[in-house]
N, CA, C and O atoms as CSV, one atom per row, in Angstrom:
chain,resi,resn,atom,element,x,y,z
A,1,UNK,N,N,0.756,-1.244,0.037
A,1,UNK,CA,C,0.050,-0.107,-0.092
A,1,UNK,C,C,0.763,1.187,-0.075
A,1,UNK,O,O,0.205,2.269,0.103
A,2,UNK,N,N,2.196,0.991,-0.295
A,2,UNK,CA,C,2.820,2.379,-0.310
A,2,UNK,C,C,3.120,2.802,-1.731
A,2,UNK,O,O,3.450,1.961,-2.568
A,3,UNK,N,N,3.008,4.129,-2.030
A,3,UNK,CA,C,3.150,4.645,-3.323
A,3,UNK,C,C,4.618,4.292,-3.834
A,3,UNK,O,O,5.544,4.053,-3.059
A,4,UNK,N,N,4.731,4.286,-5.212
A,4,UNK,CA,C,6.001,3.913,-5.800
A,4,UNK,C,C,6.966,5.123,-5.588
A,4,UNK,O,O,6.482,6.223,-5.856
A,5,UNK,N,N,8.112,5.091,-5.199
A,5,UNK,CA,C,9.107,6.022,-5.132
A,5,UNK,C,C,10.311,5.999,-6.124
A,5,UNK,O,O,11.456,6.191,-5.717
A,6,UNK,N,N,10.044,5.776,-7.348
A,6,UNK,CA,C,11.026,5.899,-8.401
A,6,UNK,C,C,11.180,7.286,-8.957
A,6,UNK,O,O,10.402,7.893,-9.693
A,7,UNK,N,N,12.375,7.684,-8.445
A,7,UNK,CA,C,12.505,9.204,-8.716
A,7,UNK,C,C,13.960,9.297,-9.292
A,7,UNK,O,O,14.877,8.680,-8.749
A,8,UNK,N,N,14.155,10.080,-10.404
A,8,UNK,CA,C,15.396,10.224,-11.180
A,8,UNK,C,C,15.410,11.683,-11.506
A,8,UNK,O,O,14.386,12.124,-12.029
A,9,UNK,N,N,16.426,12.525,-11.278
A,9,UNK,CA,C,16.612,13.902,-11.394
A,9,UNK,C,C,15.551,14.737,-11.091
A,9,UNK,O,O,15.162,15.647,-11.824
A,10,UNK,N,N,15.045,14.416,-9.942
A,10,UNK,CA,C,13.862,15.252,-9.423
A,10,UNK,C,C,12.563,14.925,-9.983
A,10,UNK,O,O,11.573,15.581,-9.660
A,11,UNK,N,N,12.490,13.861,-10.879
A,11,UNK,CA,C,11.203,13.571,-11.340
A,11,UNK,C,C,10.726,12.248,-11.020
A,11,UNK,O,O,11.485,11.285,-11.133
A,12,UNK,N,N,9.319,12.093,-10.560
A,12,UNK,CA,C,8.756,10.825,-10.225
A,12,UNK,C,C,8.561,10.075,-11.643
A,12,UNK,O,O,8.169,10.652,-12.658
A,13,UNK,N,N,8.878,8.759,-11.568
A,13,UNK,CA,C,8.938,8.108,-12.757
A,13,UNK,C,C,7.460,7.066,-12.849
A,13,UNK,O,O,6.838,6.808,-13.880
A,14,UNK,N,N,7.179,6.640,-11.606
A,14,UNK,CA,C,6.173,5.534,-11.458
A,14,UNK,C,C,5.040,6.133,-10.544
A,14,UNK,O,O,5.356,6.814,-9.568
A,15,UNK,N,N,3.889,5.916,-10.813
A,15,UNK,CA,C,2.616,6.353,-9.963
A,15,UNK,C,C,1.963,4.915,-9.415
A,15,UNK,O,O,0.970,4.974,-8.690
A,16,UNK,N,N,2.431,3.867,-9.708
A,16,UNK,CA,C,2.037,2.659,-9.282
A,16,UNK,C,C,2.139,2.385,-7.743
A,16,UNK,O,O,3.076,2.852,-7.095
A,17,UNK,N,N,1.213,1.662,-7.200
A,17,UNK,CA,C,1.414,1.187,-5.787
A,17,UNK,C,C,2.357,0.059,-5.730
A,17,UNK,O,O,2.346,-0.723,-6.681
A,18,UNK,N,N,3.279,-0.165,-4.625
A,18,UNK,CA,C,4.033,-1.366,-4.650
A,18,UNK,C,C,3.294,-2.539,-4.569
A,18,UNK,O,O,2.177,-2.413,-4.068
A,19,UNK,N,N,3.658,-3.745,-4.964
A,19,UNK,CA,C,3.040,-5.123,-4.892
A,19,UNK,C,C,3.230,-5.433,-3.263
A,19,UNK,O,O,4.327,-5.292,-2.722
A,20,UNK,N,N,2.133,-5.838,-2.597
A,20,UNK,CA,C,2.272,-6.127,-1.250
A,20,UNK,C,C,1.557,-7.395,-1.045
A,20,UNK,O,O,1.560,-8.303,-1.877
A,21,UNK,N,N,0.894,-7.438,0.175
A,21,UNK,CA,C,0.077,-8.541,0.494
A,21,UNK,C,C,-1.123,-8.456,-0.045
A,21,UNK,O,O,-1.855,-7.480,0.124
A,22,UNK,N,N,-1.467,-9.608,-0.833
A,22,UNK,CA,C,-2.637,-9.812,-1.776
A,22,UNK,C,C,-4.025,-9.595,-0.903
A,22,UNK,O,O,-4.981,-9.027,-1.431
A,23,UNK,N,N,-4.081,-10.023,0.312
A,23,UNK,CA,C,-5.112,-9.989,1.099
A,23,UNK,C,C,-5.376,-8.581,1.817
A,23,UNK,O,O,-6.517,-8.190,2.061
A,24,UNK,N,N,-4.271,-7.885,2.122
A,24,UNK,CA,C,-4.254,-6.674,2.928
A,24,UNK,C,C,-4.811,-5.460,1.893
A,24,UNK,O,O,-5.669,-4.658,2.260
A,25,UNK,N,N,-4.302,-5.441,0.772
A,25,UNK,CA,C,-4.747,-4.430,-0.086
A,25,UNK,C,C,-6.127,-4.261,-0.341
A,25,UNK,O,O,-6.618,-3.133,-0.309
A,26,UNK,N,N,-6.848,-5.328,-0.605
A,26,UNK,CA,C,-8.233,-5.160,-0.913
A,26,UNK,C,C,-9.105,-4.810,0.567
A,26,UNK,O,O,-10.113,-4.103,0.554
A,27,UNK,N,N,-8.632,-5.327,1.629
A,27,UNK,CA,C,-9.129,-5.089,2.988
A,27,UNK,C,C,-8.997,-3.615,3.108
A,27,UNK,O,O,-9.993,-2.905,3.248
A,28,UNK,N,N,-7.858,-3.165,3.060
A,28,UNK,CA,C,-7.556,-1.599,3.393
A,28,UNK,C,C,-8.401,-0.844,2.401
A,28,UNK,O,O,-8.889,0.207,2.817
A,29,UNK,N,N,-8.670,-1.221,1.096
A,29,UNK,CA,C,-9.362,-0.337,0.067
A,29,UNK,C,C,-10.851,-0.369,0.588
A,29,UNK,O,O,-11.520,0.664,0.588
A,30,UNK,N,N,-11.357,-1.566,1.032
A,30,UNK,CA,C,-12.746,-1.651,1.593
A,30,UNK,C,C,-12.833,-0.819,2.888
A,30,UNK,O,O,-13.820,-0.102,3.057
A,31,UNK,N,N,-11.890,-0.874,3.778
A,31,UNK,CA,C,-11.908,0.068,4.995
A,31,UNK,C,C,-11.753,1.354,4.545
A,31,UNK,O,O,-12.297,2.171,5.289
A,32,UNK,N,N,-11.210,1.814,3.603
A,32,UNK,CA,C,-10.858,3.293,3.147
A,32,UNK,C,C,-12.377,3.616,2.594
A,32,UNK,O,O,-12.988,4.616,2.970
A,33,UNK,N,N,-12.800,2.874,1.866
A,33,UNK,CA,C,-14.357,3.169,1.209
A,33,UNK,C,C,-15.395,3.338,2.250
A,33,UNK,O,O,-16.319,4.119,2.027
A,34,UNK,N,N,-15.330,2.611,3.491
A,34,UNK,CA,C,-16.154,2.911,4.391
A,34,UNK,C,C,-16.031,4.143,5.310
A,34,UNK,O,O,-16.951,4.795,5.804
A,35,UNK,N,N,-14.543,4.347,5.451
A,35,UNK,CA,C,-14.090,5.599,6.258
A,35,UNK,C,C,-14.390,6.786,5.374
A,35,UNK,O,O,-14.551,7.866,5.942
A,36,UNK,N,N,-14.486,6.730,4.058
A,36,UNK,CA,C,-14.649,7.919,3.384
A,36,UNK,C,C,-16.065,8.237,3.248
A,36,UNK,O,O,-16.383,9.253,2.631
A,37,UNK,N,N,-17.050,7.388,3.818
A,37,UNK,CA,C,-18.572,7.713,3.835
A,37,UNK,C,C,-18.776,7.994,5.243
A,37,UNK,O,O,-19.973,8.091,5.512
A,38,UNK,N,N,-18.012,8.152,6.205
A,38,UNK,CA,C,-18.474,8.638,7.514
A,38,UNK,C,C,-18.514,10.201,7.595
A,38,UNK,O,O,-17.880,10.964,6.866
A,39,UNK,N,N,-19.313,10.524,8.544
A,39,UNK,CA,C,-19.600,11.954,8.583
A,39,UNK,C,C,-18.544,12.712,9.671
A,39,UNK,O,O,-18.374,12.251,10.799
A,40,UNK,N,N,-17.925,13.808,9.239
A,40,UNK,CA,C,-17.287,14.564,10.225
A,40,UNK,C,C,-15.956,13.835,10.759
A,40,UNK,O,O,-15.687,13.902,11.958
A,41,UNK,N,N,-15.123,13.139,9.863
A,41,UNK,CA,C,-14.011,12.552,10.391
A,41,UNK,C,C,-13.006,12.958,9.310
A,41,UNK,O,O,-13.259,13.407,8.193
A,42,UNK,N,N,-11.736,12.693,9.905
A,42,UNK,CA,C,-10.430,13.155,9.295
A,42,UNK,C,C,-10.310,12.323,7.993
A,42,UNK,O,O,-9.838,12.827,6.974
A,43,UNK,N,N,-10.768,10.972,8.045
A,43,UNK,CA,C,-10.318,10.253,6.698
A,43,UNK,C,C,-11.343,10.663,5.651
A,43,UNK,O,O,-11.025,10.700,4.462
A,44,UNK,N,N,-12.587,10.979,6.076
A,44,UNK,CA,C,-13.537,11.379,5.018
A,44,UNK,C,C,-13.122,12.567,4.422
A,44,UNK,O,O,-13.192,12.674,3.198
A,45,UNK,N,N,-12.691,13.494,5.131
A,45,UNK,CA,C,-12.306,14.821,4.476
A,45,UNK,C,C,-10.864,14.741,3.803
A,45,UNK,O,O,-10.544,15.598,2.979
A,46,UNK,N,N,-10.050,13.778,4.131
A,46,UNK,CA,C,-9.021,13.668,3.351
A,46,UNK,C,C,-9.239,12.891,2.069
A,46,UNK,O,O,-8.474,13.011,1.111
A,47,UNK,N,N,-10.273,12.111,2.067
A,47,UNK,CA,C,-10.638,11.387,0.813
A,47,UNK,C,C,-11.358,12.535,-0.077
A,47,UNK,O,O,-11.013,12.720,-1.244
A,48,UNK,N,N,-12.421,13.325,0.569
A,48,UNK,CA,C,-12.850,14.376,-0.450
A,48,UNK,C,C,-11.908,15.357,-0.963
A,48,UNK,O,O,-12.006,15.952,-2.035
A,49,UNK,N,N,-10.920,15.477,-0.037
A,49,UNK,CA,C,-9.750,16.600,-0.530
A,49,UNK,C,C,-8.860,15.965,-1.677
A,49,UNK,O,O,-8.442,16.694,-2.577
A,50,UNK,N,N,-8.586,14.706,-1.653
A,50,UNK,CA,C,-7.883,14.081,-2.643
A,50,UNK,C,C,-8.583,13.626,-3.811
A,50,UNK,O,O,-8.010,13.605,-4.901
A,51,UNK,N,N,-9.857,13.236,-3.664
A,51,UNK,CA,C,-10.582,12.791,-4.871
A,51,UNK,C,C,-10.948,13.802,-5.844
A,51,UNK,O,O,-11.291,13.510,-6.990
A,52,UNK,N,N,-10.867,15.173,-5.333
A,52,UNK,CA,C,-11.219,16.135,-6.451
A,52,UNK,C,C,-10.231,16.374,-7.333
A,52,UNK,O,O,-10.581,16.666,-8.476
A,53,UNK,N,N,-8.844,16.311,-7.030
A,53,UNK,CA,C,-8.160,16.486,-8.003
A,53,UNK,C,C,-7.102,15.264,-8.413
A,53,UNK,O,O,-6.315,15.364,-9.354
A,54,UNK,N,N,-7.203,14.197,-7.628
A,54,UNK,CA,C,-6.453,12.993,-8.128
A,54,UNK,C,C,-7.386,11.805,-8.583
A,54,UNK,O,O,-6.915,10.857,-9.212
A,55,UNK,N,N,-8.641,11.875,-8.268
A,55,UNK,CA,C,-9.459,10.953,-8.588
A,55,UNK,C,C,-10.001,10.056,-7.573
A,55,UNK,O,O,-9.402,10.139,-6.501
A,56,UNK,N,N,-11.029,9.165,-7.609
A,56,UNK,CA,C,-11.522,8.348,-6.493
A,56,UNK,C,C,-10.754,7.365,-6.207
A,56,UNK,O,O,-10.520,7.203,-5.010
A,57,UNK,N,N,-10.221,6.555,-7.050
A,57,UNK,CA,C,-9.467,5.343,-6.715
A,57,UNK,C,C,-8.095,5.628,-6.036
A,57,UNK,O,O,-7.621,4.986,-5.099
A,58,UNK,N,N,-7.513,6.744,-6.692
A,58,UNK,CA,C,-5.959,7.000,-5.957
A,58,UNK,C,C,-6.399,7.539,-4.693
A,58,UNK,O,O,-5.720,7.225,-3.716
A,59,UNK,N,N,-7.486,8.351,-4.499
A,59,UNK,CA,C,-7.823,8.835,-3.087
A,59,UNK,C,C,-8.093,7.578,-2.122
A,59,UNK,O,O,-7.650,7.569,-0.973
A,60,UNK,N,N,-8.804,6.575,-2.627
A,60,UNK,CA,C,-9.093,5.388,-1.738
A,60,UNK,C,C,-7.585,4.727,-1.512
A,60,UNK,O,O,-7.404,4.285,-0.378
A,61,UNK,N,N,-6.768,4.636,-2.203
A,61,UNK,CA,C,-5.429,4.054,-1.941
A,61,UNK,C,C,-4.839,4.929,-0.915
A,61,UNK,O,O,-4.426,4.373,0.103
A,62,UNK,N,N,-4.737,6.152,-1.011
A,62,UNK,CA,C,-4.166,7.078,-0.185
A,62,UNK,C,C,-4.706,7.105,1.182
A,62,UNK,O,O,-4.002,7.419,2.142
A,63,UNK,N,N,-6.032,6.758,1.293
A,63,UNK,CA,C,-6.670,6.807,2.610
A,63,UNK,C,C,-6.417,5.455,3.257
A,63,UNK,O,O,-6.250,5.342,4.471
A,64,UNK,N,N,-6.393,4.390,2.372
A,64,UNK,CA,C,-5.861,3.098,2.942
A,64,UNK,C,C,-4.497,3.116,3.416
A,64,UNK,O,O,-4.198,2.387,4.361
A,65,UNK,N,N,-3.671,3.830,2.898
A,65,UNK,CA,C,-2.416,3.975,3.342
A,65,UNK,C,C,-2.323,4.597,4.563
A,65,UNK,O,O,-1.609,4.162,5.466
A,66,UNK,N,N,-3.101,5.737,4.664
A,66,UNK,CA,C,-3.353,6.475,5.969
A,66,UNK,C,C,-3.915,5.504,7.126
A,66,UNK,O,O,-3.612,5.745,8.294
A,67,UNK,N,N,-4.545,4.659,6.876
A,67,UNK,CA,C,-5.293,3.741,7.862
A,67,UNK,C,C,-4.284,2.666,8.361
A,67,UNK,O,O,-4.313,2.159,9.482
A,68,UNK,N,N,-3.352,2.377,7.339
A,68,UNK,CA,C,-2.119,1.354,7.708
A,68,UNK,C,C,-1.195,2.248,8.536
A,68,UNK,O,O,-0.897,1.778,9.634
A,69,UNK,N,N,-0.689,3.433,8.230
A,69,UNK,CA,C,0.156,4.077,9.117
A,69,UNK,C,C,-0.439,4.403,10.535
A,69,UNK,O,O,0.283,4.369,11.531
A,70,UNK,N,N,-1.714,4.704,10.598
A,70,UNK,CA,C,-2.488,4.939,11.878
A,70,UNK,C,C,-2.422,3.579,12.793
A,70,UNK,O,O,-2.200,3.612,14.003
A,71,UNK,N,N,-2.626,2.493,12.113
A,71,UNK,CA,C,-2.590,1.078,12.758
A,71,UNK,C,C,-1.032,0.877,13.265
A,71,UNK,O,O,-0.833,0.457,14.404
A,72,UNK,N,N,-0.035,1.161,12.463
A,72,UNK,CA,C,1.151,1.079,12.794
A,72,UNK,C,C,1.493,1.758,14.075
A,72,UNK,O,O,1.888,1.182,15.089
A,73,UNK,N,N,1.317,2.944,13.941
A,73,UNK,CA,C,1.510,3.886,15.280
A,73,UNK,C,C,0.611,3.387,16.410
A,73,UNK,O,O,1.137,3.348,17.522
A,74,UNK,N,N,-0.536,3.037,16.313
A,74,UNK,CA,C,-1.295,2.527,17.289
A,74,UNK,C,C,-0.692,1.297,17.904
A,74,UNK,O,O,-0.619,1.197,19.129
A,75,UNK,N,N,-0.232,0.304,17.052
A,75,UNK,CA,C,0.566,-0.764,17.590
A,75,UNK,C,C,1.879,-0.518,18.268
A,75,UNK,O,O,2.227,-1.123,19.282
A,76,UNK,N,N,2.660,0.486,17.606
A,76,UNK,CA,C,4.080,0.745,18.104
A,76,UNK,C,C,4.098,1.385,19.365
A,76,UNK,O,O,5.013,1.107,20.141
A,77,UNK,N,N,3.062,2.351,19.750
A,77,UNK,CA,C,2.923,3.247,20.892
A,77,UNK,C,C,2.064,2.650,21.868
A,77,UNK,O,O,2.242,2.898,23.061
A,78,UNK,N,N,1.195,1.925,21.501
A,78,UNK,CA,C,0.128,1.318,22.370
A,78,UNK,C,C,-0.889,2.464,22.819
A,78,UNK,O,O,-1.343,2.433,23.963
A,79,UNK,N,N,-1.229,3.421,21.977
A,79,UNK,CA,C,-2.160,4.310,22.279
A,79,UNK,C,C,-3.472,4.053,21.413
A,79,UNK,O,O,-3.494,3.256,20.476
A,80,UNK,N,N,-4.668,4.885,21.863
A,80,UNK,CA,C,-5.764,4.496,21.109
A,80,UNK,C,C,-6.068,5.580,20.053
A,80,UNK,O,O,-5.601,6.702,20.250
A,81,UNK,N,N,-6.736,5.370,19.059
A,81,UNK,CA,C,-6.861,6.395,18.021
A,81,UNK,C,C,-7.886,7.469,18.378
A,81,UNK,O,O,-8.977,7.219,18.890
A,82,UNK,N,N,-7.449,8.664,18.068
A,82,UNK,CA,C,-8.301,9.810,18.327
A,82,UNK,C,C,-8.434,10.661,17.035
A,82,UNK,O,O,-7.419,11.188,16.582
A,83,UNK,N,N,-9.544,10.811,16.464
A,83,UNK,CA,C,-9.816,11.357,15.296
A,83,UNK,C,C,-9.541,12.972,15.245
A,83,UNK,O,O,-9.961,13.721,16.127
A,84,UNK,N,N,-8.822,13.402,14.162
A,84,UNK,CA,C,-8.516,14.780,14.116
A,84,UNK,C,C,-9.738,15.642,13.881
A,84,UNK,O,O,-9.713,16.825,14.221
A,85,UNK,N,N,-10.770,15.124,13.335
A,85,UNK,CA,C,-12.069,15.866,12.943
A,85,UNK,C,C,-12.039,16.229,11.747
A,85,UNK,O,O,-10.990,16.437,11.136
A,86,UNK,N,N,-13.388,16.371,11.184
A,86,UNK,CA,C,-13.621,16.511,9.698
A,86,UNK,C,C,-13.114,17.932,9.232
A,86,UNK,O,O,-12.876,18.109,8.037
A,87,UNK,N,N,-12.937,18.978,10.174
A,87,UNK,CA,C,-12.436,20.400,9.835
A,87,UNK,C,C,-10.959,20.392,10.140
A,87,UNK,O,O,-10.461,21.421,10.598
A,88,UNK,N,N,-10.257,19.390,9.940
A,88,UNK,CA,C,-8.765,19.495,10.434
A,88,UNK,C,C,-8.176,20.367,9.307
A,88,UNK,O,O,-7.449,21.309,9.624
A,89,UNK,N,N,-8.417,20.136,8.127
A,89,UNK,CA,C,-7.796,20.817,6.820
A,89,UNK,C,C,-8.085,22.315,6.876
A,89,UNK,O,O,-7.274,23.174,6.530
A,90,UNK,N,N,-9.331,22.555,7.349
A,90,UNK,CA,C,-9.697,23.971,7.402
A,90,UNK,C,C,-9.092,24.711,8.433
A,90,UNK,O,O,-8.871,25.903,8.221
A,91,UNK,N,N,-8.731,24.122,9.705
A,91,UNK,CA,C,-8.004,24.763,10.781
A,91,UNK,C,C,-6.539,24.958,10.573
A,91,UNK,O,O,-5.884,25.737,11.265
A,92,UNK,N,N,-5.955,24.125,9.454
A,92,UNK,CA,C,-4.479,24.377,9.067
A,92,UNK,C,C,-4.295,25.588,8.601
A,92,UNK,O,O,-3.458,26.267,9.196
A,93,UNK,N,N,-4.886,26.092,7.626
A,93,UNK,CA,C,-4.704,27.434,6.931
A,93,UNK,C,C,-6.097,28.049,6.789
A,93,UNK,O,O,-6.783,27.940,5.773
A,94,UNK,N,N,-6.458,28.713,7.913
A,94,UNK,CA,C,-7.828,29.484,7.827
A,94,UNK,C,C,-7.839,30.685,6.735
A,94,UNK,O,O,-8.872,30.956,6.123
A,95,UNK,N,N,-6.672,31.356,6.539
A,95,UNK,CA,C,-6.513,32.445,5.801
A,95,UNK,C,C,-6.639,32.144,4.289
A,95,UNK,O,O,-7.171,32.865,3.444
A,96,UNK,N,N,-6.008,30.861,4.098
A,96,UNK,CA,C,-6.089,30.398,2.552
A,96,UNK,C,C,-7.495,30.148,2.264
A,96,UNK,O,O,-7.950,30.708,1.267
A,97,UNK,N,N,-8.317,29.358,3.004
A,97,UNK,CA,C,-9.561,29.114,2.966
A,97,UNK,C,C,-10.569,30.354,2.779
A,97,UNK,O,O,-11.513,30.380,1.989
A,98,UNK,N,N,-10.200,31.326,3.619
A,98,UNK,CA,C,-10.949,32.581,3.360
A,98,UNK,C,C,-10.834,33.173,2.132
A,98,UNK,O,O,-11.801,33.661,1.547
A,99,UNK,N,N,-9.582,33.162,1.646
A,99,UNK,CA,C,-9.275,33.706,0.178
A,99,UNK,C,C,-9.962,33.035,-0.763
A,99,UNK,O,O,-10.585,33.583,-1.672
A,100,UNK,N,N,-9.862,31.629,-0.553
A,100,UNK,CA,C,-10.412,30.741,-1.829
A,100,UNK,C,C,-11.999,31.054,-1.839
A,100,UNK,O,O,-12.582,31.185,-2.915
A,101,UNK,N,N,-12.657,31.167,-0.643
A,101,UNK,CA,C,-14.113,31.566,-0.777
A,101,UNK,C,C,-14.577,32.953,-1.198
A,101,UNK,O,O,-15.600,33.245,-1.816
A,102,UNK,N,N,-13.623,33.741,-0.740
A,102,UNK,CA,C,-13.788,35.129,-1.441
A,102,UNK,C,C,-13.690,35.123,-3.011
A,102,UNK,O,O,-14.516,35.656,-3.752
A,103,UNK,N,N,-12.644,34.494,-3.385
A,103,UNK,CA,C,-12.515,34.463,-4.675
A,103,UNK,C,C,-13.731,33.756,-5.491
A,103,UNK,O,O,-14.100,34.121,-6.607
A,104,UNK,N,N,-14.206,32.846,-4.860
A,104,UNK,CA,C,-15.160,31.966,-5.437
A,104,UNK,C,C,-16.572,32.833,-5.629
A,104,UNK,O,O,-17.260,32.760,-6.647
A,105,UNK,N,N,-16.866,33.616,-4.545
A,105,UNK,CA,C,-18.009,34.316,-4.461
A,105,UNK,C,C,-17.728,35.609,-5.563
A,105,UNK,O,O,-18.642,35.950,-6.313
A,106,UNK,N,N,-16.761,36.112,-5.593
A,106,UNK,CA,C,-16.426,37.213,-6.758
A,106,UNK,C,C,-16.585,36.665,-8.031
A,106,UNK,O,O,-17.136,37.353,-8.891
A,107,UNK,N,N,-16.153,35.422,-8.322
A,107,UNK,CA,C,-16.411,34.790,-9.586
A,107,UNK,C,C,-17.856,34.598,-9.799
A,107,UNK,O,O,-18.265,34.451,-10.951
A,108,UNK,N,N,-18.719,34.584,-8.738
A,108,UNK,CA,C,-20.158,34.155,-9.104
A,108,UNK,C,C,-20.879,35.601,-9.051
A,108,UNK,O,O,-22.098,35.632,-8.883
A,109,UNK,N,N,-20.105,36.859,-9.198
A,109,UNK,CA,C,-20.585,37.982,-9.293
A,109,UNK,C,C,-21.016,38.848,-7.857
A,109,UNK,O,O,-21.752,39.835,-7.865
A,110,UNK,N,N,-20.571,38.423,-6.986
A,110,UNK,CA,C,-21.024,39.077,-5.531
A,110,UNK,C,C,-19.613,39.903,-5.045
A,110,UNK,O,O,-18.445,39.515,-5.073
A,111,UNK,N,N,-20.127,41.050,-4.641
A,111,UNK,CA,C,-19.065,42.082,-3.889
A,111,UNK,C,C,-18.939,41.558,-2.545
A,111,UNK,O,O,-19.931,41.340,-1.849
A,112,UNK,N,N,-17.555,41.312,-2.091
A,112,UNK,CA,C,-17.339,40.863,-0.789
A,112,UNK,C,C,-16.653,41.680,0.100
A,112,UNK,O,O,-15.460,41.877,-0.129
A,113,UNK,N,N,-17.202,42.223,1.127
A,113,UNK,CA,C,-16.236,42.964,2.221
A,113,UNK,C,C,-16.141,41.982,3.505
A,113,UNK,O,O,-17.141,41.432,3.965
A,114,UNK,N,N,-15.011,41.838,3.969
A,114,UNK,CA,C,-14.857,40.993,5.133
A,114,UNK,C,C,-14.613,42.013,6.496
A,114,UNK,O,O,-14.011,43.087,6.508
A,115,UNK,N,N,-15.180,41.418,7.460
A,115,UNK,CA,C,-15.045,42.036,8.873
A,115,UNK,C,C,-14.584,40.947,9.774
A,115,UNK,O,O,-15.007,39.792,9.740
A,116,UNK,N,N,-13.637,41.434,10.619
A,116,UNK,CA,C,-13.533,40.468,11.661
A,116,UNK,C,C,-14.480,40.320,12.638
A,116,UNK,O,O,-15.160,41.306,12.926
A,117,UNK,N,N,-14.680,39.143,13.281
A,117,UNK,CA,C,-15.760,38.744,14.210
A,117,UNK,C,C,-15.616,39.722,15.324
A,117,UNK,O,O,-16.682,40.025,15.860
A,118,UNK,N,N,-14.546,40.281,15.791
A,118,UNK,CA,C,-14.417,40.945,17.088
A,118,UNK,C,C,-14.929,42.452,16.789
A,118,UNK,O,O,-15.354,43.158,17.704
A,119,UNK,N,N,-14.859,42.910,15.413
A,119,UNK,CA,C,-15.359,44.111,15.129
A,119,UNK,C,C,-16.948,44.045,14.927
A,119,UNK,O,O,-17.661,45.023,15.147
A,120,UNK,N,N,-17.383,42.954,14.541
A,120,UNK,CA,C,-18.882,42.842,14.163
A,120,UNK,C,C,-19.621,42.740,15.400
A,120,UNK,O,O,-20.848,42.639,15.381
């Protein structure tokens, strides 16, 4: 479930996933599919974020890889899983998200003025 890492002169050569356990890959893909349909979870927001510009199948493989990494760290450290939340990516860069939505509204023909919540 790891992405191919063939790189030469700064260019990635191969986009296929590495061959691994033939039983693990379909199981993780099915778990990723189920996780992508949950509401307000980190894995679902990761799937939606990646599926928009990479495609559904590649997004499923990426979410499956994330699940595998989560399992590894849970087994290694002995901790339980705590979900980061569906708005994790929005909380990372709120200014970027604000600029994106302002541009989107302006493209639709709206005039947008922003006020901070403290001033309002």
